[in-house]
Each structure stands twice: as structure tokens, then as C-alpha cells.
C-alpha positions in Angstrom: 2.2 -0.6 -10.5 0.8 -2.3 -7.4 -2.7 -1.3 -6.2 -4.2 -1.0 -2.8 -7.8 -0.3 -1.5 -7.9 1.7 1.8 -11.1 2.2 3.7 -11.4 5.1 6.1 -9.0 7.2 4.1 -10.4 10.5 5.2 -8.7 10.5 8.6 -6.5 8.7 11.1 -4.6 5.6 10.0 -6.4 5.2 6.8 -5.4 8.7 5.7 -1.8 8.1 6.7 -1.6 4.7 4.9 -3.1 6.4 1.8 -0.4 9.1 1.9 2.4 6.6 2.4 1.3 4.3 -0.4 0.7 7.2 -2.8 4.2 8.5 -2.0 5.6 5.1 -2.7 4.0 5.1 -6.2 1.2 2.7 -5.6 -2.2 3.0 -7.3 -4.4 4.0 -4.3 -8.1 3.5 -4.2 -9.2 5.6 -1.1 -12.6 4.8 0.3 -14.3 7.6 2.3 -17.8 7.9 3.7 -18.2 11.5 2.6 -16.2 13.1 -0.3 -17.2 16.6 0.8 -16.3 18.4 4.0 -13.0 16.7 4.7 -10.1 19.0 3.9 -7.6 16.1 4.5 -8.9 14.4 1.3 -7.5 17.2 -0.7 -4.0 16.1 0.5 -4.5 12.9 -1.5 -4.6 14.7 -4.8 -2.1 12.7 -6.7 -2.2 11.2 -10.2 -2.1 7.7 -8.6 -5.0 8.3 -6.0 -8.7 7.8 -6.7 -11.2 8.6 -4.0 -14.4 6.7 -3.8 -17.6 7.4 -1.8 -17.6 4.1 0.2 -19.4 3.1 3.4 -18.6 -0.4 4.5 -20.6 -0.4 7.7 
């Protein structure tokens, strides 16, 4: 299974890319600055998605 790391996965393009890759069966590592308070992150609850508290600034 291919893997991808996506930063900014809590909203915008990062969130949409994470959704698309997860739907395609990829192993998604979704980096977000805040794991709490973002309802959109709950949309990424798939077996192949792992969310990480990640700030790359």
C-alpha cells in the first residue's frame, strides 16, 4: 500500500487531498497543528489514516 504525508490536513486543500488519498486506499499520515477543535478531522476516520499533531512552521 503506498503512503503519503500531508501537512495542513485539518482544512482546505490538505483536508481534500487526505480525503482523496484515503478513498483511493493509500496509507495517509495527516499532519495537523491542533488535533482538537477541528470537526473536519473526524471526517478522516479511516483505517488507513493516522493523524499527527504536527506544526512545520
